Structure formats: C-alpha cells, structure tokens
All heavy atoms as an XYZ file, in Angstrom:
780
protein
N      62.481    107.026     40.585
C      61.494    105.960     40.683
C      62.208    104.608     40.647
O      63.061    104.383     39.800
C      60.509    106.079     39.517
C      59.415    105.082     39.571
S      58.149    105.564     38.369
C      57.527    103.984     37.957
N      61.853    103.732     41.548
C      62.474    102.422     41.595
C      61.821    101.487     40.581
O      60.638    101.597     40.290
C      62.362    101.800     43.002
O      61.000    101.660     43.335
C      63.070    102.649     44.030
N      62.634    100.604     40.074
C      62.150     99.636     39.098
C      61.347     98.561     39.812
O      61.769     98.056     40.856
C      63.350     99.026     38.394
C      62.977     98.119     37.264
C      64.136     97.976     36.339
N      64.801     96.704     36.574
C      65.869     96.323     35.915
N      66.426     97.125     35.053
N      66.405     95.149     36.154
N      60.160     98.188     39.269
C      59.357     97.149     39.923
C      60.080     95.806     39.883
O      60.810     95.501     38.941
C      58.066     97.120     39.112
C      58.358     97.801     37.834
C      59.531     98.701     38.062
N      59.854     95.011     40.909
C      60.455     93.686     41.008
C      59.481     92.622     40.501
O      58.277     92.711     40.750
C      60.817     93.389     42.470
C      61.856     94.330     43.039
C      63.191     94.214     42.315
O      63.727     93.134     42.164
N      63.694     95.339     41.844
N      60.024     91.636     39.828
C      59.195     90.529     39.339
C      58.619     89.755     40.527
O      59.294     89.565     41.538
C      60.026     89.607     38.453
N      57.383     89.335     40.383
C      56.732     88.529     41.402
C      57.228     87.090     41.307
O      57.632     86.620     40.236
C      55.217     88.557     41.208
C      54.545     89.934     41.311
C      53.066     89.819     40.965
C      54.739     90.538     42.685
N      57.158     86.379     42.418
C      57.521     84.963     42.438
C      56.449     84.166     41.694
O      55.318     84.647     41.508
C      57.620     84.466     43.877
O      56.326     84.388     44.451
N      56.762     82.947     41.290
C      55.733     82.112     40.647
C      54.485     81.953     41.511
O      53.359     81.974     40.984
C      56.442     80.767     40.441
C      57.892     81.132     40.322
C      58.077     82.296     41.275
N      54.660     81.832     42.817
C      53.508     81.692     43.715
C      52.677     82.969     43.749
O      51.445     82.914     43.764
C      53.973     81.330     45.130
C      54.647     79.978     45.235
C      56.112     79.973     44.763
O      56.744     81.049     44.676
O      56.613     78.893     44.455
N      53.339     84.119     43.772
C      52.620     85.397     43.782
C      51.857     85.602     42.476
O      50.720     86.090     42.483
C      53.593     86.554     44.010
C      54.175     86.586     45.401
C      55.316     87.579     45.538
O      56.153     87.693     44.611
O      55.372     88.248     46.587
N      52.459     85.221     41.365
C      51.762     85.337     40.077
C      50.558     84.407     40.054
O      49.467     84.804     39.630
C      52.709     85.042     38.897
C      51.933     85.011     37.580
C      53.829     86.084     38.828
N      50.730     83.183     40.527
C      49.614     82.224     40.560
C      48.456     82.753     41.406
O      47.288     82.635     41.019
C      50.087     80.866     41.077
N      48.769     83.349     42.530
C      47.737     83.927     43.393
C      47.029     85.074     42.684
O      45.794     85.169     42.704
C      48.355     84.417     44.721
O      48.907     83.295     45.406
C      47.314     85.095     45.605
N      47.793     85.947     42.037
C      47.208     87.078     41.318
C      46.305     86.603     40.190
O      45.192     87.108     40.022
C      48.307     87.993     40.781
N      46.768     85.620     39.416
C      45.964     85.100     38.301
C      44.680     84.458     38.822
O      43.616     84.605     38.217
C      46.791     84.122     37.436
C      45.910     83.373     36.447
C      47.886     84.883     36.688
N      44.760     83.784     39.952
C      43.558     83.183     40.538
C      42.545     84.257     40.937
O      41.336     84.051     40.810
C      43.923     82.320     41.745
N      43.031     85.389     41.405
C      42.144     86.500     41.795
C      41.617     87.249     40.571
O      40.524     87.808     40.620
C      42.891     87.458     42.716
C      43.213     86.860     44.063
C      44.130     87.736     44.898
O      44.496     88.845     44.459
O      44.510     87.293     45.997
N      42.394     87.285     39.499
C      41.982     87.931     38.248
C      41.275     86.869     37.407
O      41.864     86.268     36.522
C      43.202     88.488     37.509
C      43.978     89.581     38.220
C      45.342     89.766     37.571
C      43.186     90.877     38.214
N      40.010     86.665     37.657
C      39.303     85.502     37.124
C      39.257     85.440     35.601
O      39.034     84.371     35.048
C      37.875     85.441     37.681
O      37.203     86.656     37.361
C      37.881     85.232     39.183
N      39.475     86.544     34.909
C      39.422     86.539     33.447
C      40.801     86.403     32.812
O      40.929     86.470     31.596
C      38.763     87.817     32.936
C      37.395     88.040     33.487
N      36.380     87.124     33.388
C      36.868     89.079     34.164
C      35.286     87.594     33.963
N      35.559     88.772     34.454
N      41.834     86.242     33.623
C      43.215     86.227     33.142
C      43.845     84.858     33.314
O      43.492     84.108     34.210
C      44.033     87.265     33.903
C      43.590     88.671     33.636
C      42.489     89.284     34.156
C      44.210     89.623     32.789
N      42.391     90.571     33.677
C      43.443     90.801     32.831
C      45.353     89.593     31.991
C      43.779     91.937     32.108
C      45.689     90.731     31.276
C      44.904     91.895     31.327
N      44.809     84.572     32.440
C      45.644     83.382     32.530
C      47.090     83.841     32.457
O      47.373     84.985     32.099
C      45.370     82.419     31.368
C      44.028     81.735     31.482
O      43.734     81.218     32.569
O      43.288     81.722     30.490
N      48.000     82.941     32.738
C      49.399     83.268     32.551
C      50.289     82.697     33.617
O      49.870     81.872     34.441
N      51.521     83.159     33.585
C      52.551     82.704     34.505
C      53.580     83.823     34.647
O      53.296     84.963     34.265
C      53.187     81.405     34.006
C      53.741     81.518     32.592
O      54.182     82.621     32.183
O      53.741     80.506     31.885
N      54.756     83.523     35.145
C      55.757     84.565     35.388
C      56.215     85.253     34.106
O      56.780     86.349     34.158
C      56.983     84.015     36.160
C      56.591     83.580     37.556
C      57.657     82.891     35.396
N      55.969     84.640     32.956
C      56.353     85.234     31.677
C      55.365     86.294     31.186
O      55.665     87.071     30.289
C      56.512     84.153     30.609
C      57.568     83.129     30.944
C      58.942     83.758     31.069
O      59.355     84.532     30.217
N      59.631     83.450     32.151
N      54.160     86.317     31.756
C      53.159     87.290     31.351
C      51.763     86.814     31.690
O      51.531     85.614     31.854
N      50.840     87.773     31.807
C      49.440     87.432     32.043
C      48.621     87.951     30.868
O      48.952     88.971     30.256
C      48.925     87.934     33.409
C      49.110     89.436     33.586
C      49.617     87.175     34.533
C      48.540     89.978     34.887
N      47.551     87.212     30.550
C      46.822     87.436     29.315
C      45.314     87.369     29.540
O      44.841     86.592     30.343
C      47.176     86.332     28.295
C      48.649     86.038     28.256
C      49.216     85.050     29.059
C      49.481     86.776     27.424
C      50.573     84.792     29.035
C      50.839     86.531     27.395
C      51.386     85.532     28.196
O      52.725     85.290     28.176
N      44.628     88.181     28.742
C      43.165     88.142     28.751
C      42.681     88.391     27.332
O      43.253     89.196     26.598
C      42.604     89.212     29.679
C      41.080     89.218     29.674
C      40.473     90.223     30.599
N      39.018     90.146     30.453
C      38.162     90.982     30.976
N      38.602     91.976     31.728
N      36.877     90.847     30.792
N      41.603     87.726     26.970
C      40.945     87.934     25.687
C      39.534     88.416     25.956
O      38.835     87.831     26.785
C      40.908     86.608     24.935
C      40.657     86.768     23.462
C      40.548     85.417     22.829
N      39.112     85.303     22.586
C      38.495     84.229     22.192
N      39.113     83.125     22.036
N      37.212     84.243     21.978
N      39.130     89.494     25.283
C      37.788     90.036     25.470
C      37.116     90.137     24.105
O      37.687     90.706     23.172
C      37.815     91.433     26.144
C      36.402     91.918     26.424
C      38.648     91.423     27.409
N      35.932     89.577     24.001
C      35.156     89.657     22.769
C      34.124     90.770     22.885
O      33.562     91.001     23.961
C      34.467     88.326     22.487
C      35.453     87.227     22.170
C      34.782     85.909     21.852
O      33.564     85.900     21.570
O      35.484     84.902     21.900
N      33.871     91.437     21.758
C      32.935     92.553     21.701
C      31.904     92.302     20.607
O      32.106     91.436     19.751
C      33.711     93.852     21.435
C      34.637     94.205     22.564
C      35.958     93.779     22.557
C      34.172     94.896     23.665
C      36.807     94.061     23.610
C      35.015     95.182     24.727
C      36.337     94.771     24.700
N      30.801     93.046     20.611
C      29.739     92.786     19.633
C      30.090     93.195     18.204
O      29.410     92.774     17.264
C      28.548     93.584     20.162
C      29.116     94.582     21.098
C      30.397     94.019     21.621
N      31.144     94.015     18.038
C      31.492     94.472     16.693
C      32.953     94.909     16.649
O      33.599     95.102     17.690
C      30.610     95.660     16.296
O      30.932     96.790     17.111
N      33.448     95.087     15.443
C      34.797     95.607     15.248
C      34.928     96.989     15.877
O      35.896     97.287     16.573
C      35.121     95.652     13.750
C      36.461     96.253     13.446
C      37.631     95.559     13.717
C      36.548     97.516     12.872
C      38.872     96.106     13.431
C      37.785     98.071     12.582
C      38.952     97.371     12.859
N      33.934     97.832     15.644
C      33.959     99.195     16.190
C      34.042     99.181     17.719
O      34.791     99.959     18.321
C      32.720     99.963     15.726
C      32.588    101.366     16.267
C      33.795    102.176     15.861
N      33.852    103.385     16.632
C      34.283    104.525     16.180
N      34.693    104.629     14.936
N      34.319    105.577     16.956
N      33.287     98.318     18.356
C      33.324     98.216     19.822
C      34.703     97.753     20.293
O      35.213     98.231     21.314
C      32.239     97.263     20.311
N      35.319     96.842     19.549
C      36.670     96.384     19.907
C      37.684     97.508     19.761
O      38.571     97.675     20.605
C      37.052     95.180     19.051
N      37.551     98.308     18.715
C      38.445     99.452     18.530
C      38.256    100.457     19.667
O      39.238    100.974     20.216
C      38.218    100.110     17.151
C      38.953    101.439     17.050
C      38.655     99.170     16.036
N      37.023    100.726     20.036
C      36.759    101.624     21.165
C      37.391    101.086     22.448
O      37.922    101.852     23.258
C      35.251    101.805     21.371
C      34.598    102.647     20.283
O      35.324    103.350     19.538
O      33.360    102.589     20.164
N      37.363     99.769     22.633
C      37.975     99.160     23.817
C      39.484     99.388     23.825
O      40.072     99.665     24.878
C      37.666     97.670     23.868
N      40.109     99.283     22.670
C      41.553     99.540     22.577
C      41.858    100.962     23.024
O      42.819    101.199     23.770
C      42.076     99.271     21.144
C      43.487     99.808     20.957
C      42.020     97.782     20.835
N      41.034    101.905     22.617
C      41.235    103.303     23.019
C      41.078    103.442     24.538
O      41.875    104.129     25.193
C      40.259    104.243     22.271
C      40.326    105.654     22.822
C      40.561    104.222     20.775
N      40.091    102.783     25.118
C      39.904    102.839     26.574
C      41.107    102.245     27.309
O      41.574    102.803     28.309
C      38.641    102.079     26.974
C      37.355    102.747     26.530
C      36.165    101.875     26.882
O      35.983    101.512     28.036
N      35.362    101.527     25.892
N      41.609    101.123     26.814
C      42.791    100.508     27.418
C      43.992    101.439     27.278
O      44.785    101.603     28.215
C      43.074     99.126     26.792
C      41.935     98.155     27.125
C      44.417     98.581     27.273
C      41.948     96.881     26.284
N      44.122    102.058     26.120
C      45.234    102.987     25.892
C      45.186    104.162     26.863
O      46.235    104.593     27.371
C      45.211    103.486     24.451
N      44.004    104.663     27.147
C      43.877    105.772     28.101
C      44.384    105.371     29.486
O      45.115    106.115     30.136
C      42.427    106.253     28.189
C      41.965    106.995     26.949
O      42.822    107.438     26.147
O      40.732    107.137     26.784
N      43.997    104.180     29.937
C      44.455    103.683     31.241
C      45.970    103.453     31.212
O      46.682    103.816     32.147
C      43.701    102.390     31.628
C      44.346    101.709     32.827
C      42.239    102.700     31.911
N      46.452    102.856     30.140
C      47.884    102.569     30.023
C      48.709    103.849     30.057
O      49.745    103.911     30.721
C      48.152    101.792     28.739
N      48.253    104.872     29.367
C      48.962    106.147     29.372
C      48.965    106.758     30.769
O      49.978    107.279     31.231
C      48.331    107.116     28.375
C      48.649    106.800     26.932
C      50.123    106.978     26.608
O      50.680    108.060     26.856
O      50.714    106.012     26.097
N      47.822    106.701     31.435
C      47.729    107.230     32.794
C      48.710    106.527     33.733
O      49.340    107.149     34.584
C      46.295    107.056     33.309
C      46.072    107.566     34.703
C      44.661    107.277     35.177
O      43.705    107.515     34.415
O      44.518    106.829     36.330
N      48.849    105.211     33.568
C      49.744    104.432     34.419
C      51.194    104.442     33.913
O      52.091    103.987     34.610
C      49.262    102.979     34.497
C      47.965    102.796     35.223
S      47.487    101.049     35.317
C      48.765    100.412     36.426
N      51.408    104.930     32.697
C      52.704    104.857     32.029
C      53.215    103.417     32.014
O      54.365    103.124     32.331
C      53.718    105.798     32.678
C      54.972    105.965     31.825
O      54.880    105.777     30.592
O      56.046    106.261     32.392
N      52.313    102.517     31.664
C      52.620    101.091     31.587
C      51.769    100.520     30.464
O      50.542    100.554     30.540
C      52.297    100.401     32.918
C      52.808     99.010     32.994
N      54.121     98.682     32.800
C      52.168     97.840     33.248
C      54.278     97.381     32.941
N      53.108     96.843     33.210
N      52.407    100.012     29.436
C      51.703     99.728     28.192
C      51.667     98.238     27.870
O      52.712     97.607     27.727
C      52.368    100.518     27.059
C      52.407    101.979     27.383
N      53.492    102.568     27.992
C      51.475    102.933     27.266
C      53.230    103.841     28.200
N      52.011    104.089     27.771
N      50.463     97.687     27.748
C      50.318     96.267     27.424
C      50.509     96.029     25.927
O      50.478     96.960     25.120
C      48.867     95.979     27.818
C      48.165     97.264     27.517
C      49.159     98.344     27.903
N      50.688     94.778     25.579
C      50.630     94.374     24.181
C      49.171     94.112     23.871
O      48.483     93.417     24.632
C      51.445     93.103     23.942
C      52.941     93.321     24.164
O      53.421     94.442     23.918
O      53.608     92.368     24.589
N      48.695     94.681     22.777
C      47.302     94.518     22.371
C      47.246     93.896     20.989
O      47.995     94.294     20.098
C      46.573     95.864     22.350
C      46.537     96.632     23.661
C      45.932     98.007     23.450
C      45.766     95.858     24.704
N      46.361     92.948     20.813
C      46.158     92.286     19.529
C      44.679     92.391     19.204
O      43.835     91.802     19.901
C      46.592     90.821     19.642
C      46.459     90.064     18.333
O      46.401     90.701     17.258
O      46.414     88.822     18.395
N      44.345     93.144     18.177
C      42.959     93.351     17.762
C      42.663     92.430     16.584
O      43.351     92.490     15.562
C      42.745     94.805     17.356
C      41.413     95.181     16.718
C      40.272     94.957     17.689
C      41.447     96.616     16.241
N      41.677     91.576     16.748
C      41.227     90.667     15.690
C      39.720     90.801     15.549
O      38.971     90.256     16.357
C      41.574     89.212     16.022
C      43.023     88.952     16.266
C      43.802     89.010     14.959
N      45.229     88.963     15.205
C      46.033     88.080     14.677
N      45.559     87.171     13.859
N      47.315     88.118     14.947
N      39.286     91.543     14.576
C      37.883     91.823     14.301
C      37.133     92.254     15.555
O      37.171     93.421     15.918
C      37.191     90.656     13.586
C      35.736     90.949     13.304
C      35.383     92.036     12.514
C      34.726     90.186     13.859
C      34.047     92.346     12.284
C      33.395     90.482     13.631
C      33.057     91.561     12.844
O      31.746     91.859     12.631
N      36.471     91.348     16.258
C      35.671     91.741     17.414
C      36.287     91.264     18.729
O      35.625     91.169     19.742
C      34.245     91.212     17.289
C      34.162     89.693     17.274
O      35.212     89.031     17.175
O      33.033     89.167     17.355
N      37.579     90.999     18.719
C      38.252     90.444     19.892
C      39.561     91.204     20.143
O      40.296     91.511     19.202
C      38.537     88.969     19.633
S      39.390     88.165     20.981
N      39.819     91.484     21.405
C      41.082     92.113     21.799
C      41.779     91.177     22.774
O      41.185     90.741     23.762
C      40.856     93.491     22.467
C      42.184     94.094     22.921
C      40.134     94.437     21.523
N      43.031     90.861     22.477
C      43.856     90.071     23.390
C      44.823     91.039     24.048
O      45.499     91.817     23.370
C      44.621     88.985     22.655
C      45.442     88.109     23.600
C      46.105     86.961     22.838
N      46.814     86.087     23.721
C      48.076     86.271     24.123
N      48.750     87.327     23.738
N      48.665     85.401     24.915
N      44.875     90.993     25.370
C      45.705     91.895     26.169
C      46.764     91.052     26.858
O      46.443     90.037     27.483
C      44.850     92.627     27.222
C      43.653     93.313     26.563
C      45.690     93.630     28.005
C      42.372     93.132     27.302
N      48.012     91.458     26.752
C      49.115     90.768     27.421
C      49.912     91.804     28.204
O      50.260     92.859     27.672
C      50.019     90.077     26.404
N      50.176     91.508     29.469
C      50.971     92.417     30.297
C      52.127     91.680     30.953
O      51.974     90.563     31.442
C      50.119     93.151     31.360
C      49.147     94.110     30.706
C      49.370     92.194     32.253
N      53.284     92.316     30.905
C      54.494     91.838     31.566
C      55.462     93.013     31.594
O      55.477     93.831     30.682
C      55.113     90.615     30.849
C      55.568     90.959     29.441
C      56.248     90.020     31.656
N      56.231     93.119     32.648
C      57.242     94.168     32.739
C      58.555     93.557     32.259
O      59.268     92.904     33.016
C      57.361     94.699     34.178
O      56.068     95.152     34.598
C      58.355     95.851     34.258
N      58.849     93.748     30.980
C      60.006     93.110     30.362
C      61.314     93.456     31.062
O      62.146     92.582     31.292
C      60.083     93.461     28.876
C      58.914     92.962     28.101
N      58.726     91.637     27.800
C      57.851     93.623     27.577
C      57.606     91.485     27.118
N      57.049     92.675     26.967
N      61.491     94.730     31.432
C      62.776     95.103     32.048
C      62.922     94.573     33.469
O      64.018     94.552     34.014
C      63.032     96.600     31.977
C      62.023     97.443     32.722
O      60.961     96.922     33.103
O      62.294     98.633     32.924
N      61.838     94.093     34.064
C      61.921     93.445     35.382
C      62.084     91.929     35.237
O      62.313     91.231     36.212
C      60.686     93.747     36.214
N      61.913     91.439     34.020
C      62.078     90.014     33.781
C      60.868     89.168     34.117
O      60.986     87.952     34.280
N      59.701     89.774     34.231
C      58.498     88.996     34.519
C      57.346     89.869     34.953
O      57.372     91.086     34.803
N      56.350     89.236     35.504
C      55.139     89.918     35.960
C      55.439     90.636     37.270
O      56.060     90.079     38.176
C      53.989     88.906     36.142
C      52.753     89.581     36.741
C      53.644     88.249     34.812
N      54.989     91.886     37.353
C      55.164     92.693     38.557
C      53.799     93.115     39.099
O      52.770     92.917     38.450
C      55.984     93.961     38.257
O      55.211     94.810     37.391
C      57.331     93.637     37.620
N      53.816     93.743     40.254
C      52.569     94.263     40.829
C      51.963     95.314     39.898
O      50.730     95.456     39.839
C      52.826     94.838     42.215
C      51.565     95.218     42.954
C      50.545     94.084     43.109
O      50.937     92.964     43.461
O      49.329     94.336     42.887
N      52.781     96.043     39.158
C      52.278     97.021     38.191
C      51.442     96.328     37.113
O      50.397     96.843     36.704
C      53.448     97.788     37.569
C      53.124     98.962     36.670
C      52.298    100.023     37.396
C      54.410     99.562     36.127
N      51.878     95.164     36.667
C      51.101     94.403     35.684
C      49.759     93.968     36.256
O      48.730     94.053     35.585
C      51.884     93.160     35.236
C      53.194     93.520     34.580
O      53.196     94.353     33.661
O      54.229     92.968     35.004
N      49.788     93.514     37.496
C      48.553     93.072     38.157
C      47.594     94.257     38.301
O      46.388     94.125     38.057
C      48.861     92.407     39.513
C      47.578     92.072     40.262
C      49.722     91.158     39.307
N      48.111     95.412     38.657
C      47.259     96.597     38.788
C      46.675     96.992     37.436
O      45.499     97.353     37.350
C      48.038     97.763     39.389
C      47.226     99.031     39.555
C      45.967     98.877     40.404
O      45.926     98.019     41.304
O      44.997     99.637     40.168
N      47.471     96.933     36.367
C      46.938     97.238     35.035
C      45.843     96.236     34.670
O      44.801     96.625     34.131
C      48.055     97.227     33.991
C      47.628     97.500     32.556
C      46.886     98.832     32.421
C      48.845     97.473     31.632
N      46.030     94.972     34.990
C      45.000     93.963     34.724
C      43.713     94.300     35.475
O      42.616     94.202     34.913
C      45.511     92.578     35.117
N      43.833     94.700     36.725
C      42.640     95.087     37.496
C      41.933     96.285     36.857
O      40.692     96.341     36.802
C      43.036     95.438     38.931
C      43.397     94.259     39.771
C      43.671     94.674     41.217
N      44.170     93.567     41.987
C      45.398     93.498     42.516
N      46.232     94.512     42.402
N      45.766     92.435     43.182
N      42.722     97.235     36.395
C      42.131     98.424     35.764
C      41.429     98.054     34.455
O      40.370     98.607     34.142
C      43.207     99.489     35.516
C      43.933     99.988     36.748
C      43.321    101.191     37.438
N      42.952    102.291     36.623
C      43.706    103.380     36.382
N      44.911    103.476     36.916
N      43.250    104.358     35.636
N      42.001     97.131     33.694
C      41.347     96.659     32.463
C      40.043     95.952     32.832
O      39.007     96.184     32.197
C      42.285     95.736     31.665
C      41.516     94.997     30.561
C      43.442     96.532     31.072
N      40.071     95.115     33.856
C      38.843     94.437     34.290
C      37.754     95.433     34.663
O      36.575     95.210     34.394
C      39.127     93.512     35.475
C      39.816     92.220     35.065
O      39.921     91.952     33.850
O      40.249     91.483     35.964
N      38.135     96.538     35.285
C      37.152     97.550     35.670
C      36.509     98.211     34.445
O      35.359     98.673     34.519
C      37.807     98.607     36.560
N      37.220     98.234     33.325
C      36.663     98.797     32.098
C      35.574     97.909     31.511
O      34.644     98.397     30.870
C      37.752     98.985     31.039
C      38.824    100.023     31.303
C      39.904     99.917     30.230
C      38.223    101.424     31.330
N      35.712     96.599     31.692
C      34.823     95.638     31.049
C      34.239     94.657     32.055
O      34.437     93.451     31.946
C      35.589     94.883     29.949
C      36.377     95.799     29.047
C      37.761     95.774     29.070
C      35.744     96.697     28.212
C      38.490     96.623     28.268
C      36.466     97.559     27.397
C      37.848     97.513     27.428
N      33.500     95.138     33.041
C      32.926     94.232     34.039
C      31.929     93.283     33.402
O      31.159     93.666     32.531
C      32.263     95.183     35.036
C      31.974     96.413     34.249
C      33.059     96.515     33.228
N      31.994     92.036     33.829
C      31.039     91.058     33.325
C      31.339     90.536     31.942
O      30.601     89.736     31.407
N      32.438     90.991     31.346
C      32.835     90.516     30.022
C      34.035     89.630     30.213
O      35.079     90.074     30.624
C      33.215     91.708     29.103
O      32.137     92.623     29.074
C      33.545     91.232     27.717
N      33.878     88.347     29.891
C      34.998     87.451     30.161
C      35.770     87.022     28.939
O      36.828     86.449     29.067
C      34.542     86.225     30.954
C      33.607     85.342     30.194
O      33.339     85.561     29.025
N      33.080     84.347     30.859
N      35.277     87.240     27.714
C      36.021     86.756     26.550
C      36.090     85.253     26.604
O      35.126     84.577     26.883
N      37.308     84.739     26.387
C      37.546     83.300     26.329
C      36.261     82.551     26.500
O      36.076     81.500     26.812
C      38.568     82.883     27.375
C      39.923     83.501     27.083
O      40.180     83.823     25.929
O      40.692     83.656     28.023
C-alpha cells in the first residue's frame, strides 16, 4: 500500500470549503459536534470509532461532556491527505444537520 501524499494548501482550502462543518489548514482539519447529553456524545465516539476502524485511519477525539471535537491529519504524510478528507466526509454522514460550533 502506498503512503498517502499531503495535499497542497490550496487543495486543503478547497476541501475545507466543501466540508462546511470543518475548519483547518495543512496541519489538520477539525470539527466540533455538540450532542443533547453526555451519553449521546459517548455513543457518537463509538460511531466514529467504527468508521475509523473500517478505514484503518484514526482521528484524535476529545470528549467534553456533551461535545466531541474531531481532528484529522495524516502525521506520517506531514499534513492533510485525501484519506483525512474522506474520513471527514464519513463523519459528516454520521451526523447530518449537526454542525456543532
């Protein structure tokens, strides 16, 4: 399997613009999602973990009571890759209509 290549700053900017719930730059892309309860946020972490395991690509997750912050970057590629963008899209599909921030 070939190692993913980091996207250019312009490619990351385009991806972030298309991922309306995400922010970031070549160092990483981020999303915050708020939930109605701690339990719902924990369930969301499990859903994200299932997708991450399926993709074999694991985001950084920060759980704070009813909020989950998701950060994706391919560290060994030195920045954001298409794999990160795809994981972001898959996370968005889990929580349609939920924007957090």
